[in-house]
MDAnalysis code that builds the backbone (N, CA, C; Angstrom):
import MDAnalysis as mda
import numpy as np

u = mda.Universe.empty(597, n_residues=199, atom_resindex=np.repeat(np.arange(199), 3), trajectory=True)
u.add_TopologyAttr("name", ["N", "CA", "C"] * 199)
u.add_TopologyAttr("resid", np.arange(1, 200))
u.add_TopologyAttr("resname", ["VAL", "ALA", "GLU", "LEU", "LEU", "SER", "ASP", "PRO", "GLU", "GLN", "ASP", "SER", "SER", "GLU", "LEU", "TYR", "LEU", "GLN", "MET", "GLY", "GLY", "GLY", "THR", "PRO", "ARG", "LEU", "PRO", "PRO", "ALA", "SER", "ARG", "ARG", "PRO", "LYS", "CYS", "ALA", "ALA", "LEU", "ILE", "ALA", "LEU", "GLY", "MET", "MET", "SER", "ALA", "GLY", "THR", "GLN", "ALA", "LYS", "GLU", "CYS", "ALA", "LYS", "ALA", "LEU", "SER", "ASP", "GLU", "SER", "TYR", "GLU", "VAL", "ARG", "LEU", "CYS", "ALA", "ILE", "GLU", "CYS", "LEU", "SER", "GLY", "MET", "GLY", "ASP", "ALA", "GLY", "ARG", "ALA", "CYS", "SER", "THR", "ASP", "ILE", "ALA", "SER", "CYS", "LEU", "GLU", "ASP", "GLU", "ASN", "PHE", "TYR", "VAL", "ARG", "MET", "LYS", "ALA", "CYS", "GLU", "CYS", "ILE", "GLY", "THR", "LEU", "LYS", "ALA", "ASP", "ASP", "ALA", "MET", "LEU", "GLN", "LEU", "SER", "ASP", "ARG", "PHE", "GLU", "ASP", "THR", "SER", "PRO", "SER", "VAL", "ARG", "VAL", "ALA", "THR", "ILE", "TYR", "ALA", "VAL", "MET", "GLU", "SER", "PRO", "ASP", "VAL", "LEU", "GLU", "GLY", "PHE", "VAL", "THR", "GLU", "ILE", "TYR", "LYS", "CYS", "LEU", "SER", "ASP", "SER", "VAL", "PRO", "ALA", "VAL", "LYS", "GLN", "ALA", "ALA", "ILE", "PHE", "ALA", "ILE", "GLY", "TYR", "MET", "GLY", "LEU", "THR", "GLY", "GLN", "ALA", "TYR", "ALA", "SER", "LEU", "ILE", "ALA", "THR", "PHE", "LEU", "ASN", "ASP", "GLN", "ASP", "GLY", "GLY", "VAL", "ARG", "SER", "ALA", "ALA", "CYS"])
u.atoms.positions = np.array([
    [91.371, 124.978, -32.784],
    [91.659, 124.441, -34.163],
    [89.856, 125.299, -34.653],
    [88.826, 124.891, -33.848],
    [87.465, 125.115, -34.379],
    [87.592, 127.460, -34.943],
    [88.215, 127.679, -34.253],
    [89.124, 128.764, -34.460],
    [88.940, 129.570, -36.172],
    [89.796, 128.048, -36.782],
    [90.885, 128.422, -38.131],
    [89.459, 128.311, -39.273],
    [87.989, 128.003, -38.321],
    [87.504, 128.380, -39.334],
    [87.210, 129.530, -40.296],
    [87.382, 130.298, -39.533],
    [86.857, 131.412, -40.356],
    [88.719, 132.515, -41.218],
    [89.351, 131.560, -41.109],
    [90.963, 132.099, -41.125],
    [90.889, 131.670, -42.443],
    [90.518, 132.703, -43.442],
    [90.546, 133.095, -44.769],
    [91.476, 133.339, -45.256],
    [93.022, 132.503, -44.977],
    [94.054, 133.081, -45.492],
    [94.724, 131.707, -46.470],
    [95.245, 131.802, -47.054],
    [96.221, 130.744, -47.842],
    [97.667, 131.337, -48.188],
    [98.583, 130.494, -48.354],
    [99.810, 130.313, -48.323],
    [100.347, 130.058, -49.901],
    [100.249, 131.381, -50.559],
    [101.005, 130.669, -51.811],
    [102.710, 131.598, -52.658],
    [103.114, 131.206, -51.496],
    [104.852, 131.850, -51.362],
    [105.429, 130.223, -52.504],
    [104.681, 129.524, -53.242],
    [105.017, 128.585, -53.308],
    [104.596, 129.069, -55.083],
    [103.735, 129.573, -55.551],
    [103.074, 129.492, -56.832],
    [103.838, 129.555, -57.695],
    [104.967, 130.211, -57.991],
    [105.670, 130.379, -58.984],
    [106.450, 129.222, -59.722],
    [106.450, 128.181, -58.753],
    [107.346, 127.263, -58.702],
    [105.712, 125.963, -59.296],
    [104.639, 126.402, -59.221],
    [103.784, 125.424, -59.936],
    [102.871, 125.987, -61.013],
    [103.329, 127.173, -60.877],
    [103.262, 127.834, -62.380],
    [104.254, 127.622, -63.368],
    [104.761, 127.597, -62.944],
    [105.719, 126.918, -64.082],
    [106.274, 125.571, -63.739],
    [105.660, 124.631, -63.599],
    [105.172, 123.547, -63.713],
    [106.305, 122.218, -62.929],
    [107.274, 123.129, -62.096],
    [108.329, 123.239, -61.134],
    [108.051, 121.744, -60.277],
    [107.348, 122.279, -60.013],
    [106.236, 121.228, -58.282],
    [104.831, 121.177, -58.166],
    [103.830, 120.078, -57.727],
    [103.087, 119.974, -57.773],
    [102.686, 121.459, -56.962],
    [101.192, 120.689, -56.241],
    [101.317, 121.669, -55.369],
    [100.380, 120.637, -54.082],
    [100.594, 121.695, -53.343],
    [100.294, 121.410, -51.724],
    [98.696, 120.776, -51.667],
    [98.639, 120.110, -50.933],
    [97.470, 119.870, -50.791],
    [96.492, 120.889, -49.781],
    [95.358, 120.942, -50.373],
    [94.744, 122.306, -49.220],
    [94.443, 122.428, -47.607],
    [95.279, 121.556, -47.350],
    [95.044, 121.723, -46.022],
    [96.795, 122.030, -45.328],
    [97.464, 121.820, -45.961],
    [98.752, 122.638, -46.287],
    [99.365, 124.302, -46.384],
    [97.912, 124.001, -47.232],
    [98.121, 125.476, -47.701],
    [96.781, 126.364, -47.439],
    [96.296, 125.631, -46.898],
    [95.164, 127.016, -46.280],
    [94.551, 126.622, -44.542],
    [94.616, 127.393, -43.535],
    [94.186, 126.827, -42.171],
    [92.705, 126.972, -42.257],
    [92.157, 127.356, -43.311],
    [90.525, 126.812, -43.482],
    [90.234, 125.325, -43.506],
    [90.944, 124.678, -44.733],
    [91.095, 123.652, -44.657],
    [91.483, 122.425, -44.135],
    [92.571, 122.732, -43.177],
    [93.616, 122.605, -42.075],
    [92.391, 121.875, -41.296],
    [91.718, 123.279, -41.017],
    [91.151, 122.954, -39.877],
    [89.613, 121.455, -39.758],
    [89.504, 122.065, -40.986],
    [88.037, 120.811, -41.570],
    [88.786, 119.656, -41.546],
    [89.950, 119.342, -41.866],
    [90.074, 117.850, -41.581],
    [90.346, 117.948, -40.634],
    [91.041, 118.285, -39.973],
    [91.935, 118.081, -38.738],
    [89.738, 117.826, -37.642],
    [89.352, 118.670, -38.261],
    [87.988, 118.433, -37.331],
    [87.240, 117.228, -37.390],
    [87.509, 116.867, -38.790],
    [86.853, 115.469, -39.481],
    [87.246, 113.997, -38.322],
    [89.132, 114.229, -38.732],
    [89.597, 113.132, -38.266],
    [89.356, 113.077, -36.461],
    [88.823, 114.059, -36.159],
    [88.623, 114.096, -34.437],
    [87.254, 113.374, -34.242],
    [86.431, 113.604, -35.129],
    [85.308, 113.214, -35.339],
    [84.254, 114.205, -35.010],
    [85.206, 115.655, -34.399],
    [83.854, 116.703, -33.544],
    [83.082, 117.403, -34.134],
    [81.826, 116.231, -33.403],
    [80.703, 116.457, -34.214],
    [79.953, 117.678, -33.280],
    [80.583, 118.200, -32.173],
    [79.516, 119.104, -32.094],
    [79.969, 120.408, -32.725],
    [81.125, 120.289, -34.234],
    [80.903, 121.695, -34.603],
    [80.933, 121.163, -36.067],
    [79.780, 120.332, -36.629],
    [79.351, 119.841, -37.436],
    [78.378, 121.229, -38.143],
    [77.705, 121.417, -37.382],
    [76.352, 122.746, -38.488],
    [77.949, 123.765, -38.528],
    [78.585, 124.012, -38.038],
    [80.029, 125.734, -38.044],
    [80.129, 124.926, -39.289],
    [80.969, 123.489, -39.014],
    [81.686, 123.165, -40.352],
    [81.240, 123.560, -41.758],
    [79.764, 122.888, -41.598],
    [78.881, 122.397, -42.631],
    [78.643, 124.177, -43.591],
    [78.544, 125.371, -42.958],
    [78.752, 126.851, -43.582],
    [79.661, 126.625, -44.445],
    [80.658, 126.114, -44.600],
    [81.158, 125.983, -45.761],
    [81.351, 125.682, -47.098],
    [80.796, 124.639, -46.732],
    [80.531, 124.377, -48.028],
    [79.581, 124.694, -48.972],
    [79.614, 125.548, -48.878],
    [79.053, 127.216, -49.314],
    [80.202, 128.146, -49.492],
    [81.102, 128.266, -49.018],
    [82.289, 128.386, -49.500],
    [82.707, 129.002, -50.831],
    [83.325, 130.163, -50.963],
    [84.191, 130.352, -53.275],
    [84.819, 129.737, -53.005],
    [85.208, 128.915, -52.585],
    [86.701, 128.194, -52.670],
    [86.459, 126.431, -53.364],
    [85.795, 126.002, -54.404],
    [85.859, 124.813, -54.072],
    [86.469, 124.021, -53.464],
    [88.315, 124.477, -52.770],
    [89.496, 123.189, -52.309],
    [88.196, 122.737, -50.761],
    [88.213, 124.433, -50.191],
    [87.048, 123.993, -49.112],
    [86.012, 123.579, -49.034],
    [84.906, 123.701, -49.939],
    [83.904, 122.577, -50.359],
    [84.431, 121.508, -50.256],
    [85.129, 120.553, -50.798],
    [86.032, 119.432, -50.712],
    [86.606, 119.306, -49.670],
    [86.821, 119.811, -48.577],
    [87.714, 119.963, -47.402],
    [86.037, 119.634, -46.347],
    [85.157, 120.450, -46.309],
    [83.847, 120.843, -45.486],
    [83.629, 119.180, -45.956],
    [83.010, 118.839, -46.783],
    [82.888, 117.857, -47.244],
    [83.299, 116.272, -46.870],
    [84.425, 116.177, -46.738],
    [85.325, 116.042, -46.131],
    [85.301, 115.576, -44.499],
    [84.920, 116.654, -44.110],
    [85.392, 116.909, -42.628],
    [83.695, 115.944, -42.223],
    [82.989, 116.056, -42.740],
    [81.521, 115.959, -42.434],
    [81.401, 114.427, -42.317],
    [82.307, 113.793, -43.412],
    [81.742, 112.342, -43.453],
    [82.454, 111.695, -42.509],
    [83.323, 112.457, -41.664],
    [84.127, 111.288, -40.433],
    [83.350, 111.820, -39.899],
    [82.148, 112.417, -39.418],
    [81.241, 112.534, -38.294],
    [80.127, 111.640, -37.959],
    [79.380, 111.142, -38.420],
    [79.446, 110.164, -37.938],
    [77.739, 110.839, -38.183],
    [76.627, 110.544, -36.925],
    [75.774, 111.044, -36.434],
    [75.507, 112.318, -37.269],
    [76.689, 113.231, -36.143],
    [76.356, 114.785, -36.314],
    [76.729, 114.724, -38.037],
    [76.980, 114.414, -38.475],
    [77.532, 114.573, -40.222],
    [76.229, 114.326, -41.154],
    [75.054, 113.367, -40.571],
    [74.422, 112.797, -40.946],
    [73.131, 113.852, -40.916],
    [72.983, 114.632, -40.064],
    [71.969, 115.458, -39.435],
    [72.415, 116.309, -40.580],
    [73.750, 117.319, -41.647],
    [73.800, 117.589, -42.088],
    [73.639, 117.346, -43.693],
    [72.764, 115.962, -43.616],
    [72.777, 115.722, -45.436],
    [71.773, 116.582, -46.070],
    [71.061, 117.204, -45.352],
    [70.586, 118.375, -46.413],
    [71.446, 119.492, -47.771],
    [72.287, 119.864, -46.068],
    [73.257, 120.516, -46.411],
    [74.223, 120.146, -47.538],
    [74.865, 118.696, -46.880],
    [75.311, 118.047, -48.389],
    [75.069, 117.895, -49.366],
    [74.160, 117.366, -49.750],
    [73.289, 117.257, -51.186],
    [72.855, 118.253, -51.693],
    [73.026, 119.113, -50.875],
    [72.866, 120.589, -52.037],
    [74.438, 120.792, -52.766],
    [75.283, 120.093, -53.041],
    [76.185, 120.166, -53.174],
    [76.727, 119.601, -54.766],
    [75.428, 118.395, -54.464],
    [75.168, 118.125, -55.334],
    [74.590, 118.566, -57.218],
    [74.971, 120.051, -56.795],
    [74.771, 120.348, -58.167],
    [75.717, 121.626, -58.379],
    [77.601, 121.384, -57.253],
    [78.079, 122.090, -57.666],
    [79.065, 122.280, -58.964],
    [79.260, 123.509, -59.490],
    [80.028, 123.623, -60.872],
    [81.175, 122.541, -61.253],
    [82.303, 122.381, -59.896],
    [82.946, 121.344, -59.743],
    [82.718, 119.698, -59.437],
    [83.237, 119.188, -60.528],
    [82.533, 117.727, -60.700],
    [83.170, 116.536, -59.281],
    [84.781, 117.251, -59.384],
    [85.236, 117.166, -58.033],
    [84.332, 117.538, -56.328],
    [83.979, 118.302, -55.989],
    [82.799, 118.763, -55.390],
    [81.504, 117.652, -55.485],
    [80.858, 117.716, -57.179],
    [79.610, 116.261, -57.157],
    [80.198, 115.311, -56.516],
    [81.669, 115.010, -56.707],
    [81.613, 113.900, -56.377],
    [82.434, 112.783, -55.220],
    [82.664, 114.053, -54.629],
    [83.042, 114.112, -52.623],
    [81.711, 113.794, -52.382],
    [80.580, 114.873, -52.372],
    [79.068, 114.697, -52.261],
    [78.496, 113.372, -52.079],
    [79.166, 113.077, -53.261],
    [78.147, 111.689, -53.429],
    [78.650, 110.842, -52.287],
    [80.255, 110.170, -52.718],
    [81.276, 109.511, -51.429],
    [80.750, 110.120, -50.502],
    [80.308, 110.762, -49.741],
    [80.077, 111.446, -48.305],
    [78.507, 110.727, -47.897],
    [77.982, 110.966, -49.058],
    [77.018, 110.466, -48.689],
    [76.190, 109.079, -48.344],
    [76.724, 108.135, -49.260],
    [77.692, 107.150, -49.133],
    [77.870, 106.821, -47.335],
    [79.587, 107.136, -47.945],
    [79.332, 106.660, -46.362],
    [78.793, 107.411, -44.711],
    [77.940, 108.337, -45.144],
    [77.077, 108.729, -43.916],
    [76.347, 107.571, -44.009],
    [75.615, 106.981, -45.472],
    [74.444, 105.932, -45.354],
    [73.014, 107.273, -45.167],
    [73.476, 108.079, -45.515],
    [72.042, 109.139, -45.520],
    [71.197, 109.004, -46.532],
    [70.233, 108.030, -46.127],
    [69.112, 107.484, -46.996],
    [68.516, 108.779, -47.616],
    [68.440, 109.550, -46.979],
    [66.806, 110.800, -47.052],
    [68.366, 111.450, -48.589],
    [69.536, 111.370, -48.531],
    [70.157, 112.246, -49.099],
    [70.662, 111.264, -50.623],
    [70.397, 110.341, -50.089],
    [70.582, 109.594, -51.298],
    [69.615, 109.271, -52.322],
    [68.378, 109.533, -51.920],
    [67.448, 110.024, -52.853],
    [67.307, 111.331, -53.769],
    [68.306, 111.881, -53.317],
    [68.235, 112.838, -54.086],
    [69.102, 112.577, -55.484],
    [70.242, 111.487, -55.560],
    [71.016, 111.492, -56.768],
    [70.656, 110.926, -57.798],
    [69.075, 110.872, -57.983],
    [68.837, 110.706, -59.528],
    [69.528, 110.979, -60.794],
    [69.347, 112.403, -60.148],
    [70.481, 113.346, -61.492],
    [72.143, 112.911, -62.079],
    [72.550, 112.976, -60.770],
    [73.762, 112.449, -60.726],
    [74.507, 110.692, -61.762],
    [73.186, 109.751, -61.352],
    [73.798, 108.982, -62.407],
    [73.753, 108.934, -64.081],
    [73.214, 110.278, -64.067],
    [73.589, 111.147, -65.663],
    [74.489, 112.110, -65.871],
    [75.380, 112.659, -65.026],
    [76.242, 113.256, -64.476],
    [77.620, 113.388, -65.888],
    [77.732, 114.779, -66.185],
    [78.707, 114.685, -67.471],
    [80.146, 114.209, -66.946],
    [80.625, 114.540, -65.451],
    [81.790, 113.317, -65.083],
    [81.111, 111.761, -65.281],
    [81.929, 110.881, -65.758],
    [82.275, 109.917, -65.278],
    [82.610, 109.563, -63.819],
    [83.587, 110.134, -63.088],
    [83.841, 109.947, -61.420],
    [82.722, 110.545, -61.002],
    [82.061, 110.936, -61.344],
    [80.722, 111.129, -60.946],
    [79.700, 110.153, -60.388],
    [79.496, 109.983, -61.429],
    [78.762, 108.400, -62.031],
    [79.009, 107.406, -61.338],
    [80.697, 107.049, -61.260],
    [80.853, 106.081, -60.740],
    [80.505, 106.388, -58.598],
    [80.958, 107.942, -58.684],
    [80.971, 107.724, -56.897],
    [79.445, 108.107, -56.303],
    [77.983, 107.860, -57.712],
    [76.766, 107.493, -57.147],
    [76.254, 106.543, -57.121],
    [76.486, 105.300, -57.687],
    [75.986, 104.528, -57.968],
    [76.675, 102.948, -56.694],
    [78.241, 103.217, -56.184],
    [78.773, 103.344, -54.945],
    [78.568, 104.174, -53.859],
    [77.792, 104.656, -53.917],
    [76.902, 105.800, -52.897],
    [75.443, 104.799, -52.917],
    [74.809, 104.981, -53.538],
    [73.174, 103.919, -52.723],
    [73.754, 102.432, -52.649],
    [74.463, 102.056, -53.516],
    [74.991, 101.150, -52.263],
    [75.040, 100.166, -51.069],
    [74.962, 101.539, -50.357],
    [75.962, 101.905, -49.194],
    [74.171, 101.874, -48.385],
    [73.192, 101.098, -48.726],
    [71.894, 101.335, -48.136],
    [71.162, 100.283, -49.212],
    [71.421, 98.720, -48.893],
    [70.090, 98.450, -50.298],
    [68.736, 98.445, -50.553],
    [67.818, 98.981, -49.724],
    [66.407, 99.481, -49.465],
    [66.136, 100.639, -50.886],
    [67.765, 101.621, -50.838],
    [67.651, 102.866, -51.405],
    [68.235, 102.351, -53.206],
    [69.022, 101.559, -53.390],
    [69.267, 100.830, -54.374],
    [68.683, 100.451, -54.709],
    [67.755, 99.300, -54.507],
    [66.773, 98.511, -55.790],
    [65.834, 99.729, -55.989],
    [65.459, 100.568, -55.262],
    [64.421, 102.127, -55.535],
    [65.413, 102.536, -56.997],
    [66.532, 102.101, -57.313],
    [67.522, 102.699, -58.699],
    [68.106, 101.153, -59.704],
    [66.545, 101.090, -59.591],
    [67.612, 99.977, -60.445],
    [67.133, 100.116, -61.756],
    [66.287, 100.989, -62.306],
    [66.348, 101.365, -64.182],
    [67.174, 102.254, -64.246],
    [67.726, 103.113, -63.542],
    [69.182, 104.190, -63.387],
    [69.550, 103.398, -63.693],
    [70.397, 102.368, -62.858],
    [71.705, 101.423, -62.833],
    [71.259, 100.322, -63.722],
    [70.734, 100.462, -64.643],
    [70.380, 99.691, -65.966],
    [70.468, 100.722, -66.551],
    [70.582, 101.503, -66.740],
    [70.965, 102.173, -68.202],
    [73.045, 102.121, -68.081],
    [73.639, 102.712, -67.057],
    [74.353, 102.675, -66.684],
    [75.291, 100.978, -66.595],
    [74.459, 99.866, -67.389],
    [75.596, 99.087, -68.207],
    [75.458, 99.418, -69.456],
    [75.358, 100.500, -70.144],
    [75.632, 100.477, -71.662],
    [76.464, 101.616, -71.536],
    [76.958, 102.496, -70.539],
    [77.580, 103.899, -70.226],
    [79.227, 103.374, -70.779],
    [79.133, 104.044, -71.561],
    [80.731, 104.385, -72.714],
    [81.933, 103.960, -71.470],
    [82.041, 104.318, -70.489],
    [83.051, 103.965, -69.647],
    [83.169, 102.754, -69.001],
    [84.552, 102.086, -69.352],
    [84.322, 101.156, -68.779],
    [83.582, 100.583, -67.273],
    [84.892, 102.359, -66.623],
    [84.639, 102.194, -64.522],
    [82.772, 102.371, -64.380],
    [82.189, 102.827, -65.246],
    [81.083, 103.018, -64.905],
    [80.056, 101.985, -65.122],
    [80.106, 100.872, -66.103],
    [79.859, 99.513, -66.143],
    [79.876, 98.884, -65.296],
    [81.872, 99.255, -64.519],
    [81.927, 97.956, -63.706],
    [81.313, 97.992, -62.578],
    [81.101, 99.269, -62.673],
    [80.152, 99.732, -60.185],
    [78.329, 99.318, -60.499],
    [78.265, 99.135, -62.225],
    [76.688, 98.816, -62.331],
    [76.928, 97.046, -62.130],
    [77.695, 96.657, -62.601],
    [77.491, 95.269, -62.786],
    [77.863, 95.003, -61.207],
    [78.227, 95.460, -60.720],
    [78.700, 95.379, -59.188],
    [77.545, 95.660, -58.133],
    [76.910, 96.670, -58.649],
    [76.050, 97.231, -57.726],
    [74.476, 96.154, -58.261],
    [73.595, 95.725, -58.784],
    [73.544, 94.409, -59.551],
    [73.697, 93.098, -58.526],
    [74.895, 93.359, -59.037],
    [75.404, 92.008, -57.761],
    [74.890, 92.044, -56.168],
    [74.453, 93.248, -55.539],
    [74.042, 93.484, -54.671],
    [72.519, 93.400, -54.072],
    [71.676, 93.853, -55.250],
    [70.678, 93.388, -55.557],
    [70.139, 92.610, -54.743],
    [70.413, 90.455, -54.922],
    [69.804, 89.536, -54.186],
    [68.992, 89.131, -55.693],
    [67.816, 88.729, -55.023],
    [66.752, 88.882, -55.849],
    [66.624, 89.583, -56.885],
    [66.294, 90.672, -57.009],
    [66.130, 91.358, -58.036],
    [67.508, 91.460, -59.129],
    [68.169, 91.414, -58.836],
    [69.819, 91.425, -59.222],
    [69.236, 89.842, -60.174],
    [69.373, 89.505, -59.212],
    [69.210, 87.664, -59.846],
    [68.708, 87.891, -61.502],
    [67.811, 88.621, -61.651],
    [66.771, 89.338, -63.351],
    [67.428, 89.221, -64.205],
    [69.092, 89.491, -63.583],
    [69.711, 89.980, -65.007],
    [70.972, 89.475, -65.321],
    [70.601, 87.969, -64.775],
    [71.822, 87.339, -64.668],
    [72.085, 87.169, -65.990],
    [71.282, 86.853, -67.117],
    [71.807, 86.650, -68.100],
    [71.731, 88.043, -69.491],
    [71.649, 88.872, -69.073],
    [72.712, 90.123, -68.929],
    [74.032, 90.466, -68.718],
    [74.700, 89.916, -67.628],
    [75.655, 89.991, -67.117],
    [76.912, 89.315, -67.459],
    [76.331, 88.501, -67.562],
    [77.041, 87.429, -68.303],
    [77.206, 87.894, -69.286],
    [76.356, 87.904, -70.629],
    [77.026, 89.234, -71.882],
    [78.534, 89.823, -71.620],
    [78.778, 90.133, -70.426],
    [79.885, 91.190, -70.051],
    [81.183, 90.323, -69.792],
    [80.859, 88.968, -69.918],
    [82.198, 88.268, -69.398],
    [83.358, 88.260, -71.092],
    [81.826, 88.324, -72.379],
    [83.201, 88.997, -73.227],
    [83.486, 90.779, -73.417],
    [83.398, 91.608, -72.303],
    [83.942, 92.895, -73.394],
    [85.309, 92.909, -73.300],
    [85.387, 93.953, -74.189],
    [87.032, 94.088, -73.845],
    [87.875, 94.883, -73.069],
    [86.549, 95.071, -71.849],
    [87.548, 95.360, -70.854],
    [87.885, 94.831, -69.441],
    [89.616, 94.424, -69.170],
    [89.308, 93.869, -68.504],
    [88.404, 94.123, -66.353],
    [88.789, 94.762, -66.626],
    [87.613, 95.176, -65.037],
    [85.951, 94.995, -64.896],
    [85.482, 95.150, -66.514],
    [84.639, 94.827, -66.233],
    [84.499, 93.511, -66.663],
    [84.859, 92.281, -67.083],
    [84.863, 91.577, -67.094],
    [85.156, 90.673, -65.979],
    [85.688, 91.221, -65.405],
    [85.869, 90.944, -63.574],
    [85.018, 91.073, -62.697],
    [84.757, 91.840, -63.010],
    [83.414, 91.984, -62.023],
    [82.122, 91.336, -62.547],
    [82.631, 91.162, -63.894],
    [80.760, 89.603, -65.125],
    [80.855, 88.461, -64.109],
    [82.083, 88.144, -63.956],
    [82.856, 86.991, -63.021],
    [81.848, 87.125, -61.687],
])
């Protein structure tokens, strides 16, 4: 399987259908051998291949980069050892890649990489902001270091970001209790998800 990591091919036989809007695009692992190999190695927790898989984080295709991040998120300690490489994807031009990098850092509980998430709380993509909040929630010690950033997210214009910020404050124990009266104001929010989170 690892030999396919160097396979650059892509199946484009159904491209004409996708361009015409007749069928949705197949998942990357169904079109690119390299992506299929990355997903398979991640599912096998093939930690001995982690460094080789991490090389795909700089691939020119955002789909390959996404699959590489997904792969490393399933490799436990071996994936965590590649946290610096994963964190480099936090600046990726594609928001899907930035979001997946945040999720991976959280899944691996890579505290060192979490410290590099500060800029992502203000990412242009709401999905990335949400993923950032949930990532730091995986480490209570790191979470409390981002109180100011999470507090700012409570005034975000996107309900999903507000909801995640409320959940994060709920995870902060005594520190979070100081914000109880503020959280109570969200019980009257227009969005049902935000009201539920405040409860």
